[in-house]
DOVO-558074 format. One record per residue (C-alpha): residue in one letter; y, z, x; residue number from 1. Coordinates in nm, 3 decimals. Each point is the difference from the previous one (the first is absolute). Layout:
<rs>
{aa: A&yy: Y&zz: Z&xx: X&i: NUM}
...
</rs>
This chain:
<rs>
{aa: X&yy: -6.026&zz: 15.973&xx: 13.938&i: 1}
{aa: X&yy: 0.113&zz: -0.303&xx: 0.194&i: 2}
{aa: X&yy: 0.211&zz: -0.319&xx: -0.225&i: 3}
{aa: X&yy: -0.023&zz: -0.350&xx: 0.036&i: 4}
{aa: X&yy: 0.357&zz: 0.005&xx: -0.129&i: 5}
{aa: X&yy: 0.282&zz: 0.192&xx: 0.171&i: 6}
{aa: X&yy: -0.071&zz: 0.343&xx: 0.104&i: 7}
{aa: X&yy: -0.319&zz: 0.180&xx: 0.016&i: 8}
{aa: X&yy: -0.028&zz: 0.276&xx: -0.328&i: 9}
{aa: X&yy: 0.098&zz: 0.359&xx: 0.098&i: 10}
{aa: X&yy: 0.036&zz: 0.298&xx: -0.184&i: 11}
{aa: X&yy: 0.227&zz: 0.282&xx: 0.142&i: 12}
{aa: X&yy: -0.042&zz: 0.374&xx: -0.015&i: 13}
{aa: X&yy: 0.288&zz: 0.227&xx: 0.100&i: 14}
{aa: X&yy: -0.103&zz: 0.307&xx: 0.125&i: 15}
{aa: X&yy: 0.182&zz: 0.337&xx: 0.056&i: 16}
{aa: X&yy: -0.087&zz: 0.322&xx: 0.164&i: 17}
{aa: X&yy: -0.359&zz: 0.083&xx: 0.104&i: 18}
{aa: X&yy: -0.302&zz: 0.131&xx: -0.074&i: 19}
{aa: X&yy: -0.217&zz: 0.021&xx: -0.337&i: 20}
{aa: X&yy: 0.020&zz: -0.286&xx: -0.224&i: 21}
{aa: X&yy: 0.201&zz: 0.174&xx: -0.245&i: 22}
{aa: X&yy: 0.146&zz: -0.323&xx: -0.239&i: 23}
{aa: X&yy: 0.040&zz: -0.336&xx: 0.024&i: 24}
{aa: X&yy: 0.244&zz: -0.178&xx: -0.290&i: 25}
{aa: X&yy: -0.114&zz: -0.348&xx: -0.030&i: 26}
{aa: X&yy: 0.296&zz: -0.262&xx: -0.163&i: 27}
{aa: X&yy: -0.005&zz: -0.335&xx: -0.090&i: 28}
{aa: X&yy: -0.383&zz: -0.115&xx: -0.070&i: 29}
{aa: X&yy: 0.170&zz: -0.350&xx: -0.201&i: 30}
{aa: X&yy: 0.218&zz: -0.243&xx: 0.124&i: 31}
{aa: X&yy: 0.259&zz: 0.062&xx: -0.323&i: 32}
{aa: X&yy: -0.001&zz: 0.425&xx: 0.069&i: 33}
{aa: X&yy: 0.339&zz: -0.041&xx: 0.133&i: 34}
{aa: X&yy: 0.105&zz: 0.368&xx: -0.137&i: 35}
{aa: X&yy: -0.296&zz: 0.113&xx: 0.129&i: 36}
{aa: X&yy: 0.067&zz: -0.189&xx: 0.400&i: 37}
{aa: X&yy: 0.334&zz: 0.195&xx: -0.030&i: 38}
{aa: X&yy: -0.114&zz: 0.358&xx: -0.062&i: 39}
{aa: X&yy: -0.209&zz: -0.005&xx: 0.272&i: 40}
{aa: X&yy: 0.238&zz: -0.121&xx: 0.265&i: 41}
{aa: X&yy: 0.281&zz: 0.291&xx: -0.116&i: 42}
{aa: X&yy: -0.307&zz: 0.255&xx: 0.086&i: 43}
{aa: X&yy: -0.100&zz: -0.184&xx: 0.343&i: 44}
{aa: X&yy: 0.384&zz: 0.058&xx: 0.045&i: 45}
{aa: X&yy: 0.026&zz: 0.357&xx: -0.145&i: 46}
{aa: X&yy: -0.308&zz: 0.136&xx: 0.176&i: 47}
{aa: X&yy: 0.115&zz: -0.189&xx: 0.334&i: 48}
{aa: X&yy: 0.293&zz: 0.253&xx: -0.069&i: 49}
{aa: X&yy: -0.222&zz: 0.237&xx: -0.101&i: 50}
{aa: X&yy: -0.212&zz: -0.048&xx: 0.345&i: 51}
{aa: X&yy: 0.345&zz: 0.035&xx: 0.215&i: 52}
{aa: X&yy: 0.119&zz: 0.304&xx: -0.114&i: 53}
{aa: X&yy: -0.343&zz: 0.186&xx: 0.046&i: 54}
{aa: X&yy: -0.041&zz: 0.045&xx: -0.381&i: 55}
{aa: X&yy: -0.403&zz: -0.123&xx: -0.003&i: 56}
{aa: X&yy: -0.232&zz: 0.265&xx: 0.092&i: 57}
{aa: X&yy: -0.213&zz: 0.029&xx: 0.306&i: 58}
{aa: X&yy: -0.348&zz: -0.095&xx: -0.122&i: 59}
{aa: X&yy: 0.089&zz: -0.227&xx: -0.252&i: 60}
{aa: X&yy: 0.030&zz: -0.380&xx: -0.001&i: 61}
{aa: X&yy: 0.143&zz: -0.250&xx: -0.296&i: 62}
{aa: X&yy: -0.065&zz: -0.370&xx: -0.016&i: 63}
{aa: X&yy: 0.196&zz: -0.237&xx: -0.183&i: 64}
{aa: X&yy: -0.125&zz: -0.375&xx: -0.056&i: 65}
{aa: X&yy: 0.311&zz: -0.161&xx: -0.198&i: 66}
{aa: X&yy: -0.167&zz: -0.357&xx: -0.099&i: 67}
{aa: X&yy: -0.384&zz: -0.012&xx: 0.035&i: 68}
{aa: X&yy: 0.088&zz: -0.435&xx: -0.137&i: 69}
{aa: X&yy: 0.267&zz: -0.154&xx: 0.254&i: 70}
{aa: X&yy: -0.140&zz: -0.335&xx: -0.086&i: 71}
{aa: X&yy: 0.069&zz: 0.015&xx: -0.369&i: 72}
{aa: X&yy: 0.275&zz: 0.148&xx: 0.001&i: 73}
{aa: X&yy: 0.181&zz: -0.290&xx: 0.303&i: 74}
{aa: X&yy: -0.073&zz: -0.236&xx: -0.273&i: 75}
{aa: X&yy: 0.048&zz: 0.201&xx: -0.319&i: 76}
{aa: X&yy: -0.334&zz: -0.010&xx: -0.173&i: 77}
{aa: X&yy: -0.114&zz: 0.342&xx: -0.147&i: 78}
{aa: X&yy: -0.399&zz: -0.093&xx: 0.069&i: 79}
{aa: X&yy: -0.131&zz: -0.135&xx: 0.323&i: 80}
{aa: X&yy: 0.125&zz: -0.345&xx: -0.025&i: 81}
{aa: X&yy: -0.339&zz: -0.199&xx: 0.127&i: 82}
{aa: X&yy: -0.214&zz: 0.129&xx: -0.305&i: 83}
{aa: X&yy: 0.174&zz: 0.230&xx: -0.204&i: 84}
{aa: X&yy: -0.158&zz: 0.267&xx: 0.017&i: 85}
{aa: X&yy: 0.120&zz: 0.373&xx: 0.043&i: 86}
{aa: X&yy: -0.031&zz: 0.211&xx: 0.305&i: 87}
{aa: X&yy: 0.060&zz: 0.314&xx: -0.217&i: 88}
{aa: X&yy: -0.340&zz: -0.078&xx: -0.191&i: 89}
{aa: X&yy: -0.193&zz: -0.027&xx: 0.299&i: 90}
{aa: X&yy: -0.066&zz: 0.344&xx: 0.149&i: 91}
{aa: X&yy: -0.149&zz: 0.107&xx: 0.214&i: 92}
{aa: X&yy: -0.042&zz: -0.343&xx: 0.104&i: 93}
{aa: X&yy: -0.275&zz: -0.191&xx: 0.221&i: 94}
{aa: X&yy: 0.077&zz: -0.099&xx: 0.317&i: 95}
{aa: X&yy: -0.211&zz: -0.301&xx: -0.015&i: 96}
{aa: X&yy: 0.072&zz: -0.133&xx: -0.311&i: 97}
{aa: X&yy: 0.318&zz: -0.199&xx: -0.145&i: 98}
{aa: X&yy: 0.309&zz: 0.017&xx: 0.168&i: 99}
{aa: X&yy: 0.175&zz: 0.308&xx: -0.263&i: 100}
{aa: X&yy: -0.337&zz: 0.185&xx: -0.019&i: 101}
{aa: X&yy: 0.027&zz: 0.004&xx: 0.398&i: 102}
{aa: X&yy: 0.402&zz: 0.087&xx: -0.016&i: 103}
{aa: X&yy: -0.089&zz: 0.278&xx: -0.200&i: 104}
{aa: X&yy: -0.308&zz: 0.120&xx: 0.221&i: 105}
{aa: X&yy: 0.253&zz: -0.004&xx: 0.266&i: 106}
{aa: X&yy: 0.267&zz: 0.240&xx: -0.134&i: 107}
{aa: X&yy: -0.258&zz: 0.193&xx: -0.133&i: 108}
{aa: X&yy: -0.153&zz: 0.101&xx: 0.316&i: 109}
{aa: X&yy: 0.298&zz: 0.075&xx: 0.130&i: 110}
{aa: X&yy: 0.153&zz: 0.242&xx: -0.318&i: 111}
{aa: X&yy: -0.307&zz: 0.183&xx: -0.160&i: 112}
{aa: X&yy: -0.038&zz: 0.303&xx: 0.208&i: 113}
{aa: X&yy: 0.338&zz: 0.092&xx: -0.053&i: 114}
{aa: X&yy: -0.006&zz: 0.354&xx: -0.209&i: 115}
{aa: X&yy: 0.284&zz: -0.134&xx: -0.307&i: 116}
{aa: X&yy: 0.062&zz: -0.376&xx: -0.066&i: 117}
{aa: X&yy: 0.351&zz: -0.126&xx: -0.232&i: 118}
{aa: X&yy: -0.019&zz: -0.374&xx: -0.078&i: 119}
{aa: X&yy: 0.320&zz: -0.117&xx: -0.105&i: 120}
{aa: X&yy: -0.184&zz: -0.190&xx: -0.275&i: 121}
{aa: X&yy: 0.119&zz: -0.324&xx: -0.258&i: 122}
{aa: X&yy: -0.124&zz: -0.034&xx: -0.364&i: 123}
{aa: X&yy: -0.192&zz: -0.305&xx: -0.085&i: 124}
{aa: X&yy: 0.276&zz: -0.072&xx: -0.296&i: 125}
{aa: X&yy: 0.389&zz: -0.060&xx: 0.079&i: 126}
{aa: X&yy: 0.205&zz: 0.271&xx: -0.114&i: 127}
{aa: X&yy: 0.131&zz: 0.296&xx: 0.114&i: 128}
{aa: X&yy: -0.090&zz: 0.370&xx: -0.005&i: 129}
{aa: X&yy: 0.098&zz: 0.299&xx: -0.011&i: 130}
{aa: X&yy: -0.100&zz: 0.135&xx: 0.382&i: 131}
{aa: X&yy: -0.320&zz: 0.160&xx: -0.023&i: 132}
{aa: X&yy: -0.316&zz: 0.143&xx: 0.174&i: 133}
{aa: X&yy: -0.333&zz: -0.150&xx: -0.070&i: 134}
{aa: X&yy: -0.339&zz: 0.136&xx: 0.052&i: 135}
{aa: X&yy: -0.390&zz: -0.156&xx: -0.088&i: 136}
{aa: X&yy: -0.192&zz: 0.278&xx: -0.173&i: 137}
{aa: X&yy: -0.263&zz: -0.020&xx: 0.256&i: 138}
{aa: X&yy: -0.097&zz: 0.381&xx: 0.072&i: 139}
{aa: X&yy: 0.216&zz: 0.039&xx: 0.288&i: 140}
{aa: X&yy: 0.374&zz: -0.044&xx: -0.142&i: 141}
{aa: X&yy: 0.204&zz: 0.271&xx: 0.024&i: 142}
{aa: X&yy: 0.269&zz: 0.072&xx: -0.238&i: 143}
{aa: X&yy: 0.196&zz: 0.271&xx: 0.157&i: 144}
{aa: X&yy: 0.069&zz: -0.189&xx: 0.326&i: 145}
{aa: X&yy: 0.103&zz: -0.296&xx: -0.258&i: 146}
{aa: X&yy: 0.262&zz: 0.192&xx: -0.162&i: 147}
{aa: X&yy: 0.132&zz: 0.116&xx: 0.370&i: 148}
{aa: X&yy: 0.205&zz: -0.381&xx: -0.009&i: 149}
{aa: X&yy: 0.228&zz: 0.129&xx: -0.269&i: 150}
{aa: X&yy: -0.058&zz: -0.272&xx: -0.226&i: 151}
{aa: X&yy: 0.047&zz: 0.068&xx: -0.359&i: 152}
{aa: X&yy: -0.355&zz: -0.109&xx: -0.079&i: 153}
{aa: X&yy: -0.298&zz: -0.060&xx: 0.136&i: 154}
{aa: X&yy: -0.228&zz: -0.237&xx: -0.135&i: 155}
{aa: X&yy: -0.375&zz: 0.028&xx: 0.023&i: 156}
{aa: X&yy: -0.277&zz: -0.267&xx: -0.134&i: 157}
{aa: X&yy: -0.357&zz: -0.018&xx: 0.045&i: 158}
{aa: X&yy: -0.135&zz: -0.264&xx: 0.175&i: 159}
{aa: X&yy: -0.156&zz: -0.388&xx: -0.154&i: 160}
{aa: X&yy: -0.215&zz: -0.163&xx: 0.204&i: 161}
{aa: X&yy: 0.228&zz: -0.214&xx: 0.175&i: 162}
{aa: X&yy: 0.216&zz: 0.269&xx: 0.116&i: 163}
{aa: X&yy: -0.303&zz: 0.069&xx: 0.273&i: 164}
{aa: X&yy: 0.164&zz: -0.248&xx: 0.249&i: 165}
{aa: X&yy: 0.335&zz: 0.147&xx: -0.027&i: 166}
{aa: X&yy: 0.143&zz: 0.173&xx: 0.320&i: 167}
{aa: X&yy: 0.094&zz: 0.341&xx: -0.215&i: 168}
{aa: X&yy: -0.418&zz: 0.016&xx: -0.142&i: 169}
{aa: X&yy: -0.098&zz: -0.032&xx: 0.389&i: 170}
{aa: X&yy: 0.254&zz: 0.211&xx: 0.155&i: 171}
{aa: X&yy: -0.178&zz: 0.261&xx: -0.231&i: 172}
{aa: X&yy: -0.342&zz: -0.061&xx: 0.076&i: 173}
{aa: X&yy: 0.021&zz: 0.028&xx: 0.327&i: 174}
{aa: X&yy: 0.181&zz: 0.339&xx: -0.036&i: 175}
{aa: X&yy: 0.383&zz: -0.065&xx: 0.010&i: 176}
{aa: X&yy: 0.264&zz: 0.165&xx: -0.269&i: 177}
{aa: X&yy: 0.106&zz: -0.358&xx: -0.085&i: 178}
{aa: X&yy: 0.275&zz: -0.045&xx: -0.210&i: 179}
{aa: X&yy: 0.188&zz: -0.332&xx: -0.177&i: 180}
{aa: X&yy: 0.374&zz: 0.042&xx: -0.032&i: 181}
{aa: X&yy: 0.147&zz: -0.274&xx: -0.230&i: 182}
{aa: X&yy: 0.360&zz: -0.017&xx: 0.114&i: 183}
{aa: X&yy: 0.156&zz: -0.178&xx: -0.304&i: 184}
{aa: X&yy: 0.013&zz: -0.350&xx: 0.103&i: 185}
{aa: X&yy: -0.221&zz: -0.292&xx: 0.158&i: 186}
{aa: X&yy: 0.195&zz: -0.309&xx: 0.100&i: 187}
{aa: X&yy: 0.354&zz: 0.107&xx: 0.046&i: 188}
{aa: X&yy: 0.177&zz: 0.321&xx: 0.189&i: 189}
{aa: X&yy: 0.119&zz: 0.313&xx: -0.186&i: 190}
{aa: X&yy: 0.166&zz: 0.192&xx: 0.265&i: 191}
{aa: X&yy: 0.036&zz: 0.305&xx: -0.246&i: 192}
{aa: X&yy: -0.332&zz: 0.008&xx: -0.135&i: 193}
{aa: X&yy: -0.120&zz: -0.071&xx: 0.388&i: 194}
{aa: X&yy: 0.178&zz: 0.290&xx: 0.122&i: 195}
{aa: X&yy: -0.174&zz: 0.207&xx: -0.272&i: 196}
{aa: X&yy: -0.311&zz: -0.061&xx: 0.093&i: 197}
{aa: X&yy: 0.027&zz: 0.061&xx: 0.415&i: 198}
{aa: X&yy: 0.165&zz: 0.327&xx: -0.077&i: 199}
{aa: X&yy: -0.345&zz: 0.032&xx: -0.221&i: 200}
{aa: X&yy: -0.190&zz: -0.057&xx: 0.296&i: 201}
{aa: X&yy: 0.173&zz: 0.172&xx: 0.256&i: 202}
{aa: X&yy: 0.024&zz: 0.322&xx: -0.270&i: 203}
{aa: X&yy: -0.359&zz: -0.018&xx: 0.010&i: 204}
{aa: X&yy: -0.069&zz: -0.019&xx: 0.369&i: 205}
{aa: X&yy: 0.203&zz: 0.302&xx: 0.033&i: 206}
{aa: X&yy: -0.173&zz: 0.217&xx: -0.296&i: 207}
{aa: X&yy: -0.299&zz: -0.119&xx: 0.234&i: 208}
{aa: X&yy: 0.097&zz: 0.106&xx: 0.295&i: 209}
{aa: X&yy: 0.025&zz: -0.372&xx: 0.180&i: 210}
{aa: X&yy: 0.400&zz: 0.070&xx: 0.015&i: 211}
{aa: X&yy: 0.181&zz: 0.298&xx: 0.133&i: 212}
{aa: X&yy: 0.335&zz: -0.114&xx: -0.186&i: 213}
{aa: X&yy: 0.134&zz: -0.267&xx: -0.198&i: 214}
{aa: X&yy: 0.309&zz: -0.116&xx: -0.204&i: 215}
{aa: X&yy: 0.169&zz: 0.236&xx: -0.247&i: 216}
{aa: X&yy: -0.050&zz: -0.313&xx: -0.211&i: 217}
{aa: X&yy: -0.358&zz: 0.045&xx: -0.023&i: 218}
{aa: X&yy: -0.039&zz: 0.345&xx: -0.038&i: 219}
{aa: X&yy: 0.236&zz: 0.032&xx: -0.313&i: 220}
{aa: X&yy: -0.145&zz: -0.284&xx: -0.212&i: 221}
{aa: X&yy: -0.356&zz: 0.172&xx: -0.078&i: 222}
{aa: X&yy: -0.047&zz: -0.054&xx: -0.401&i: 223}
{aa: X&yy: -0.295&zz: 0.180&xx: -0.144&i: 224}
{aa: X&yy: -0.293&zz: -0.304&xx: -0.019&i: 225}
{aa: X&yy: -0.130&zz: -0.104&xx: -0.337&i: 226}
{aa: X&yy: -0.385&zz: -0.054&xx: 0.027&i: 227}
{aa: X&yy: -0.099&zz: -0.317&xx: -0.235&i: 228}
{aa: X&yy: -0.322&zz: -0.150&xx: -0.064&i: 229}
{aa: X&yy: 0.104&zz: -0.342&xx: 0.006&i: 230}
{aa: X&yy: -0.257&zz: -0.035&xx: -0.269&i: 231}
{aa: X&yy: 0.251&zz: 0.165&xx: -0.258&i: 232}
{aa: X&yy: 0.251&zz: -0.205&xx: 0.123&i: 233}
{aa: X&yy: 0.099&zz: -0.224&xx: -0.311&i: 234}
{aa: X&yy: 0.003&zz: -0.348&xx: 0.063&i: 235}
{aa: X&yy: 0.236&zz: -0.252&xx: -0.188&i: 236}
{aa: X&yy: -0.051&zz: -0.353&xx: 0.034&i: 237}
{aa: X&yy: 0.146&zz: -0.316&xx: -0.104&i: 238}
{aa: X&yy: -0.100&zz: -0.094&xx: -0.378&i: 239}
{aa: X&yy: 0.181&zz: -0.349&xx: 0.042&i: 240}
{aa: X&yy: 0.095&zz: -0.220&xx: 0.246&i: 241}
{aa: X&yy: 0.341&zz: -0.078&xx: 0.148&i: 242}
{aa: X&yy: 0.289&zz: 0.057&xx: 0.197&i: 243}
{aa: X&yy: 0.013&zz: 0.418&xx: 0.064&i: 244}
{aa: X&yy: 0.289&zz: 0.226&xx: -0.023&i: 245}
{aa: X&yy: -0.061&zz: 0.382&xx: 0.065&i: 246}
{aa: X&yy: 0.207&zz: 0.243&xx: -0.125&i: 247}
{aa: X&yy: -0.131&zz: 0.266&xx: 0.189&i: 248}
{aa: X&yy: -0.082&zz: 0.088&xx: 0.383&i: 249}
{aa: X&yy: -0.227&zz: 0.237&xx: 0.191&i: 250}
{aa: X&yy: 0.086&zz: 0.373&xx: -0.060&i: 251}
{aa: X&yy: 0.147&zz: -0.045&xx: -0.356&i: 252}
{aa: X&yy: -0.104&zz: 0.166&xx: -0.271&i: 253}
{aa: X&yy: -0.043&zz: -0.151&xx: -0.344&i: 254}
{aa: X&yy: -0.130&zz: 0.111&xx: -0.386&i: 255}
{aa: X&yy: -0.247&zz: -0.145&xx: -0.195&i: 256}
{aa: X&yy: 0.120&zz: -0.329&xx: -0.171&i: 257}
{aa: X&yy: 0.285&zz: -0.061&xx: 0.251&i: 258}
{aa: X&yy: 0.059&zz: -0.397&xx: 0.085&i: 259}
{aa: X&yy: -0.044&zz: -0.039&xx: 0.356&i: 260}
{aa: X&yy: -0.059&zz: -0.326&xx: 0.031&i: 261}
{aa: X&yy: 0.101&zz: -0.327&xx: -0.152&i: 262}
{aa: X&yy: -0.226&zz: -0.332&xx: 0.054&i: 263}
{aa: X&yy: 0.216&zz: -0.334&xx: -0.093&i: 264}
{aa: X&yy: -0.128&zz: -0.281&xx: -0.035&i: 265}
{aa: X&yy: 0.010&zz: -0.266&xx: 0.276&i: 266}
{aa: X&yy: 0.112&zz: -0.274&xx: -0.102&i: 267}
{aa: X&yy: 0.289&zz: 0.080&xx: -0.289&i: 268}
{aa: X&yy: 0.073&zz: 0.355&xx: 0.118&i: 269}
{aa: X&yy: -0.046&zz: 0.215&xx: -0.349&i: 270}
{aa: X&yy: -0.172&zz: 0.338&xx: 0.020&i: 271}
{aa: X&yy: -0.384&zz: -0.049&xx: -0.089&i: 272}
{aa: X&yy: -0.129&zz: 0.356&xx: 0.064&i: 273}
{aa: X&yy: 0.170&zz: 0.339&xx: 0.038&i: 274}
{aa: X&yy: -0.252&zz: 0.208&xx: 0.186&i: 275}
{aa: X&yy: 0.044&zz: 0.329&xx: -0.066&i: 276}
{aa: X&yy: -0.102&zz: 0.366&xx: 0.183&i: 277}
{aa: X&yy: -0.353&zz: 0.109&xx: -0.166&i: 278}
{aa: X&yy: 0.070&zz: 0.379&xx: 0.044&i: 279}
{aa: X&yy: 0.237&zz: 0.223&xx: 0.168&i: 280}
{aa: X&yy: -0.034&zz: 0.023&xx: 0.361&i: 281}
{aa: X&yy: 0.162&zz: -0.131&xx: 0.352&i: 282}
{aa: X&yy: 0.038&zz: -0.348&xx: 0.133&i: 283}
{aa: X&yy: -0.272&zz: 0.012&xx: 0.334&i: 284}
{aa: X&yy: -0.014&zz: -0.372&xx: 0.018&i: 285}
{aa: X&yy: 0.182&zz: -0.268&xx: -0.101&i: 286}
{aa: X&yy: -0.055&zz: -0.417&xx: 0.081&i: 287}
{aa: X&yy: 0.305&zz: -0.164&xx: 0.127&i: 288}
{aa: X&yy: -0.116&zz: -0.374&xx: -0.022&i: 289}
{aa: X&yy: 0.239&zz: -0.222&xx: -0.251&i: 290}
{aa: X&yy: -0.355&zz: -0.187&xx: -0.190&i: 291}
{aa: X&yy: -0.167&zz: 0.227&xx: -0.159&i: 292}
{aa: X&yy: -0.386&zz: -0.215&xx: -0.100&i: 293}
{aa: X&yy: -0.188&zz: 0.225&xx: -0.346&i: 294}
{aa: X&yy: -0.161&zz: 0.303&xx: 0.095&i: 295}
{aa: X&yy: 0.150&zz: 0.053&xx: 0.308&i: 296}
{aa: X&yy: 0.023&zz: 0.351&xx: 0.104&i: 297}
{aa: X&yy: 0.408&zz: 0.086&xx: -0.010&i: 298}
{aa: X&yy: 0.009&zz: 0.370&xx: 0.005&i: 299}
{aa: X&yy: -0.217&zz: 0.305&xx: 0.086&i: 300}
{aa: X&yy: 0.082&zz: 0.316&xx: -0.126&i: 301}
{aa: X&yy: -0.013&zz: 0.381&xx: 0.054&i: 302}
{aa: X&yy: -0.045&zz: 0.155&xx: -0.335&i: 303}
{aa: X&yy: 0.166&zz: 0.315&xx: -0.138&i: 304}
</rs>
């Protein structure tokens, strides 16, 4: 699209191999998705090398869209700068609508016909996730394929009305087997977690016949994925407002009654509340902001 300021708005895709549209990977869609942008860029580098070595089979085409919202990245704003709308809440888009609707429509027109789709997604709350694959239960979800990524958890959820405008949901409606991949963080780059996500994607591609060879690191990290319904996760909220001091991290096992966070009085420094685990389980999500407001979601736990 033409722009009155600076350069025109463009979305760039990198395509490897030739033939049927096998897989599309979409990276950063919001301006603060640095981890997602980094992972997508690393995949472009790995797939360029794989193509040069002849490791992409004949008749297979793979595309990577590292960033679908470069304007917001450039000014470090999560959503569209002019009106605060979210591109990932605009699918399948409308080519005569508002700006973000047009962007979603243009992107979706290019990516909707792929057999498989992977979105490098971020959560609506700030925090750290245990790396996992997430799908919506549309009747077209494929749990067996999701397990091929080799993550410890595969999260499945029933779509709510506001989920019907997400990329993942619409990909599935257009008969694309879609997966949302959560790689730990959003605003900061964690190379170790990013590497885990990169290897998982390459491992998935090899398992589905899109790559004939992968690095040894990608073949040796397979884990037996546990399928967990998001509705069964235990939510822990802040009982008081104040400064948040978390005591646990994603992936850590906690016992019922264990103190997993303290909330301090913002002015006086004293502890006003101890946040305790309501059950035995594994920390799936942990908030990473210094301030917690009353009833803010602090943790998600996968119960034993």
